[in-house]
C-alpha positions in Angstrom: 24.1 4.0 -24.2 26.0 2.2 -21.5 27.0 3.4 -18.0 25.7 6.4 -16.0 27.4 9.4 -17.9 25.1 11.3 -20.0 26.1 13.1 -23.4 26.8 16.8 -23.0 24.7 17.4 -26.0 22.3 15.8 -28.3 21.5 16.8 -32.0 19.6 19.7 -30.8 22.5 21.1 -29.1 20.8 21.1 -25.6 21.7 19.2 -22.5 19.3 16.3 -22.1 16.9 17.3 -19.2 17.2 14.0 -17.4 21.0 14.6 -17.1 20.2 17.8 -15.2 17.7 15.9 -13.0 20.1 13.3 -12.3 22.8 15.7 -11.2 20.4 17.5 -9.1 19.5 14.2 -7.4 23.3 13.6 -6.5 23.9 17.3 -5.6 20.8 18.3 -3.7 19.7 15.0 -2.2 22.6 12.6 -1.7 25.3 15.2 -0.9 22.9 17.8 0.6 19.8 16.4 2.3 21.2 12.8 3.2 24.9 14.2 4.0 26.6 12.0 1.4 24.8 8.9 2.5 21.9 7.2 0.7 18.8 7.4 2.9 18.0 3.7 2.8 21.5 2.6 3.9 21.2 1.5 7.4 22.4 -1.3 9.4 21.9 -5.0 8.7 19.4 -6.7 11.2 20.8 -9.8 13.0 18.8 -12.7 14.6 18.0 -10.6 17.8 16.6 -7.6 15.9 13.0 -6.6 16.0 11.8 -6.5 12.3 8.9 -4.0 11.9 9.5 -3.2 8.2 7.4 -5.6 6.4 3.9 -5.6 5.1 3.5 -9.3 6.0 1.0 -8.3 8.7 -0.4 -11.7 9.5 3.2 -13.4 9.3 2.1 -15.8 6.5 5.3 -15.5 4.2 6.6 -18.8 5.7 3.4 -20.6 6.5 4.0 -24.3 5.9 0.7 -25.0 4.2 1.1 -22.2 1.8 4.7 -23.0 0.8 4.0 -26.5 0.4 1.1 -25.8 -2.1 3.3 -23.4 -3.9 6.3 -25.8 -4.1 4.0 -28.5 -5.3 2.8 -26.3 -8.2 6.2 -24.9 -9.2 7.3 -28.7 -9.6 4.4 -29.2 -11.9 4.7 -26.0 -13.8 6.4 -27.5 -16.7 3.1 -29.0 -17.8 1.4 -25.4 -17.8 1.6 -22.6 -20.3 2.9 -19.2 -19.6 0.2 -16.8 -20.9 1.2 -13.4 -22.0 -1.5 -11.3 -20.5 -4.7 -11.5 -18.2 -6.8 -10.9 -21.5 -5.8 -14.4 -22.8 -6.5 -16.6 -19.5 -8.8 -19.3 -19.9 -12.0 -19.0 -18.0 -11.9 -22.4 -16.3 -9.6 -24.1 -14.0 -7.7 -23.2 -10.7 -7.7 -19.4 -11.6 -11.3 -19.2 -12.3 -11.8 -21.0 -9.0 -9.9 -18.5 -7.1 -11.8 -15.7 -8.7 -15.0 -17.2 -7.6 -13.7 -17.6 -4.1 -12.4 -14.1 -3.8 -15.6 -12.8 -5.3 -17.6 -14.8 -2.6 -15.3 -13.5 0.3 -15.4 -10.0 -0.7 -19.3 -10.0 -1.4 -18.7 -8.8 -5.0 -20.3 -10.1 -8.2 -16.8 -10.6 -9.8 -13.1 -10.0 -9.1 -10.3 -9.2 -11.6 -6.8 -10.4 -10.8 -3.8 -8.0 -11.6 -0.2 -8.4 -11.4 0.0 -5.8 -8.6 -1.9 -3.2 -6.5 -0.2 -0.7 -8.8 -1.6 -2.4 -11.9 -5.1 -2.7 -10.3 -5.3 1.0 -9.5 -3.8 2.3 -12.9 -6.0 -0.1 -14.8 -9.2 0.8 -13.1 -8.6 4.5 -13.4 -7.8 4.0 -16.9 -11.4 2.4 -17.4 -13.5 4.7 -15.5 -12.1 8.1 -16.0 -11.3 10.4 -19.0 -10.3 13.9 -19.6 -13.8 15.1 -19.0 -14.0 13.3 -15.7 -13.2 15.1 -12.5 -11.0 12.8 -10.3 -10.9 13.6 -6.5 -8.0 12.0 -4.6 -7.1 12.3 -1.0 -3.9 14.1 -0.6 -2.3 11.1 1.3 -3.8 8.3 -1.0 -1.3 6.0 -2.7 0.7 7.1 -5.6 -0.9 4.6 -8.0 -4.2 6.2 -7.8 -2.7 9.5 -8.9 -0.9 7.6 -11.8 -3.9 6.1 -13.0 -5.8 9.3 -13.1 -3.1 10.7 -15.1 -3.1 7.7 -17.5 -6.7 8.2 -18.0 -6.3 11.9 -19.3 -7.9 13.2 -16.2 -6.5 16.1 -14.1 -6.5 14.5 -10.6 -7.7 17.2 -7.9 -6.5 16.9 -4.3 -8.4 17.3 -1.1 -6.7 17.6 2.2 -6.4 14.3 4.0 -9.7 13.1 5.2 -11.1 16.6 4.8 -14.7 15.7 3.5 -15.8 19.3 3.7 -13.1 20.2 1.2 -14.0 17.3 -0.9 -17.6 18.4 -0.9 -16.7 21.8 -2.1 -14.7 20.6 -4.9 -17.7 18.4 -6.0 -20.1 21.4 -5.8 -17.7 23.5 -7.8 -16.5 21.1 -10.4 -19.3 18.4 -10.6 -19.8 14.7 -9.7 -16.8 12.5 -10.7 -14.5 9.6 -9.3 -13.4 9.8 -5.5 -10.4 7.7 -4.8 -9.2 7.1 -1.2 -7.3 4.4 0.8 -8.9 2.5 3.5 -5.8 2.4 5.8 -3.3 5.0 4.8 0.0 3.3 4.3 2.2 6.2 5.6 0.2 7.5 8.7 -1.8 4.4 9.7 -5.1 6.3 10.0 -8.5 5.3 8.5 -10.7 6.8 5.9 -14.1 8.0 7.5 -15.9 5.6 5.2 -19.3 5.8 6.5 -19.5 9.7 6.0 -17.6 9.4 2.6 -20.2 6.9 1.2 -23.0 9.0 2.0 -21.3 12.0 0.5 -20.7 10.0 -2.8 -24.3 8.8 -3.0 -25.6 12.2 -2.3 -23.6 13.9 -5.3 -23.6 10.7 -7.7 -19.8 10.2 -7.4 -18.0 6.9 -8.1 -16.1 5.7 -5.1 -12.7 3.8 -5.4 -11.6 2.4 -2.2 -8.0 0.9 -2.0 -7.9 -1.7 0.7 -4.3 -2.7 0.2 -3.6 -2.4 4.0 -6.8 -3.4 5.5 -7.7 -6.5 3.5 -6.8 -9.6 5.5 -6.7 -7.4 8.7 -10.1 -5.8 9.2 -13.6 -7.4 9.1 -14.8 -11.0 9.6 -12.4 -13.5 7.9 -10.2 -10.4 7.0 -12.8 -9.1 4.3 -11.6 -5.6 4.8 -12.8 -2.3 6.2 -15.6 -1.9 3.9 -17.1 -5.2 4.9 -16.4 -4.7 8.6 -18.5 -1.5 8.4 -21.2 -3.2 6.3 -20.5 -0.9 3.3 -19.1 -3.3 0.7 -22.0 -3.2 -1.4 -22.1 0.7 -1.3 -18.5 1.0 -2.7 -18.4 1.1 -6.4 -14.8 -0.4 -6.7 -12.4 -2.1 -4.2 -8.7 -2.5 -5.0 -6.0 -4.0 -3.3 -2.3 -5.0 -3.3 -2.1 -8.6 -2.3 1.6 -8.1 -1.5 0.6 -7.0 2.1 -1.5 -9.4 4.2 -1.4 -12.0 1.5 2.4 -11.8 1.2 2.2 -12.6 -2.6 2.7 -10.8 -6.0 -0.6 -9.7 -7.4 -3.6 -7.2 -7.0 -7.5 -7.3 -7.4 -10.5 -5.1 -8.4 -14.0 -5.9 -7.1 -16.6 -5.2 -9.8 -19.5 -6.6 -11.8 -19.1 -9.5 -14.1 -19.8 -7.0 -17.1 -17.1 -4.7 -16.0 -14.7 -7.4 -15.3 -14.8 -8.4 -19.0 -14.4 -4.7 -20.1 -11.6 -4.4 -17.7 -9.5 -7.2 -19.0 -10.1 -6.1 -22.7 -9.4 -2.4 -22.0 -6.9 -1.6 -19.3 -3.3 -1.3 -20.4 -1.9 -3.7 -17.4 -4.3 -6.4 -18.3 -3.4 -6.2 -22.0 0.3 -5.5 -22.0 1.7 -6.9 -18.9 2.4 -10.8 -18.3 -0.2 -12.7 -16.4 0.1 -14.1 -13.0 1.8 -17.7 -13.2 0.2 -21.0 -12.2 2.2 -21.3 -9.0 1.1 -17.8 -8.0 -2.5 -18.7 -8.4 -2.0 -21.8 -6.1 -0.3 -19.7 -3.5 -3.2 -17.0 -3.6 -5.6 -19.9 -3.2 -3.9 -21.4 -0.3 -3.4 -18.1 1.5 -7.1 -17.1 1.1 -8.0 -20.3 2.9 -5.5 -19.6 5.8 -6.6 -16.0 6.1 -10.2 -17.0 6.4 -9.6 -19.9 8.8 -6.8 -18.7 11.0 -8.7 -15.7 12.6 -6.4 -15.7 15.6 -3.7 -14.0 13.4 -5.9 -10.9 13.1 -6.7 -10.9 16.8 -3.1 -11.2 17.8 -2.2 -8.5 15.2 -4.8 -6.1 16.6 -3.6 -6.8 20.3 0.2 -6.2 19.3 -0.8 -3.0 17.4 -3.0 -1.6 20.2 -0.2 -2.4 22.9 2.4 -0.8 20.7 0.3 2.4 20.2 -0.6 2.6 23.8 3.1 2.5 24.9 4.3 4.9 22.4 1.6 7.5 23.3 2.5 7.0 27.0 6.1 7.7 26.3 5.0 10.9 24.8 4.9 10.2 21.1 2.4 12.1 18.8 1.0 9.4 16.5 -1.6 11.6 15.0 -4.8 9.8 14.0 -3.0 6.4 13.9 -5.3 3.6 14.8 -3.9 0.5 12.9 -0.9 -1.8 12.7 0.8 1.0 10.7 2.6 3.3 13.2 4.4 6.4 12.1 7.1 8.0 14.2 7.5 11.5 12.9 11.0 13.0 12.3 10.8 16.0 10.0 13.7 16.5 7.5 15.2 13.6 5.7 18.4 13.8 7.7 16.4 13.9 10.9 14.6 10.7 9.8 17.8 9.0 9.0 19.2 10.0 12.4 16.1 8.5 14.1 16.4 5.5 11.9 19.9 5.0 12.9 19.2 5.5 16.7 16.4 2.8 16.5 18.7 0.2 14.6 21.4 0.8 17.1 18.9 -0.6 19.7 17.9 -3.4 17.4 14.6 -1.9 16.2 14.0 -1.9 12.3 11.4 0.1 10.7 11.1 1.6 7.3 12.1 5.1 6.5 9.6 7.1 4.5 10.6 10.4 2.8 9.5 12.8 0.0 7.8 12.0 -2.3 6.2 9.4 -0.2 5.6 12.1 2.4 5.3 16.1 2.1 8.5 18.1 2.6 10.2 18.0 6.1 7.5 15.3 6.8 10.0 12.3 6.8 9.2 9.5 9.3 10.2 6.0 10.4 7.1 3.5 9.9 6.7 0.6 12.2 4.7 -2.0 10.6 3.3 -4.5 13.4 2.8 -8.1 12.6 1.1 -11.1 14.1 4.3 -12.9 15.1 5.9 -10.2 17.1 6.0 -11.2 20.8 5.1 -9.1 23.9 8.8 -9.0 24.9 9.9 -7.6 21.6 7.0 -5.0 21.9 8.3 -3.9 25.3 11.9 -3.6 23.7 10.5 -1.4 21.0 8.5 0.8 23.6 11.6 1.0 26.0 13.9 2.0 23.2 11.6 4.8 22.0 11.1 6.1 25.5 14.8 6.2 25.7 15.1 8.3 22.5 12.2 10.5 23.7 14.1 11.4 26.8 16.8 12.6 24.7 14.4 15.2 23.2 14.4 16.6 19.6 18.0 16.4 19.0 17.0 13.4 16.9 14.3 15.2 15.2 11.9 13.0 17.2 8.4 14.4 17.3 7.5 13.5 21.0 5.2 15.6 23.0 
């Protein structure tokens, strides 16, 4: 079928359900909640704009050393084979050396590389859960963990965000299983209460999955992540991560035992049925890992920048909730209010990322500011001044200021 128009009937005589859902999208969301605009259509930034919508937290996307290594690999790629899946990868050469370096860095016996963080979480949950396994997921955890649980045949069970007492009640009621959480929550910028969670999982015999997508490269010595910073790396059963954040690349990973790594490659859908990482991507990841380990000043500057911005926004009257990281939420409310807030910020040269359902609860839309290592103190002052100006206008813009 070509074009967007769906048939009014199929052989069974009923309107296809997707056609109804598509019409509801245009009527209720685009025309209704978004007032005829697409929610993601804002202004185009210029060279004077402050850009806070990227996940490139350590500002590595244009690092000369990384770019040179990838360019050299691309020029030589004609001599390398394109392998169809991770299952068919050779167990030697640059790829295997990268896996060894990642495992050593993360204090893990082995690491599995995946095509993305999404594939890492889906593949892992497929491998460790089944219809008889309770899977308990923080209500604010990344959608890939939920999707992975569903792919396994399990029925995921939510517990309120960071509410370990509620999690414990669920475990007591339904038995031990898999607990899946984020280290740093990508919408709200707050941290998982990992020490208490580890104790809880050990007490009840649960398997703990920790998504470190937004903490890897940023927390811990040499950027080893939140679990390593807290001395808990060896007490977390599986750590996953997207390498599209601080690594500014296309890949994901899972930490595990060597025995499990072989099982994962031969059993998970993404490892078997999705194309493997290319040679130049392996080279880029290897160079990026070296930079992350060596250039600790990037983490230090990122931490200072984030702390300065958080303090300035709170002083201006903003309720940032439990945010304590480089991800800073500006709560708006409805999707239309979030659009108004985004437009007001962009009119002042401040560009964040708008978050809305299903990435947030209903009436929980927000603009997320993602701090990076390269933002200057003058730019941080610009952001604070712009937000203070908006706060002075009150909730007319849907701005959640105290």
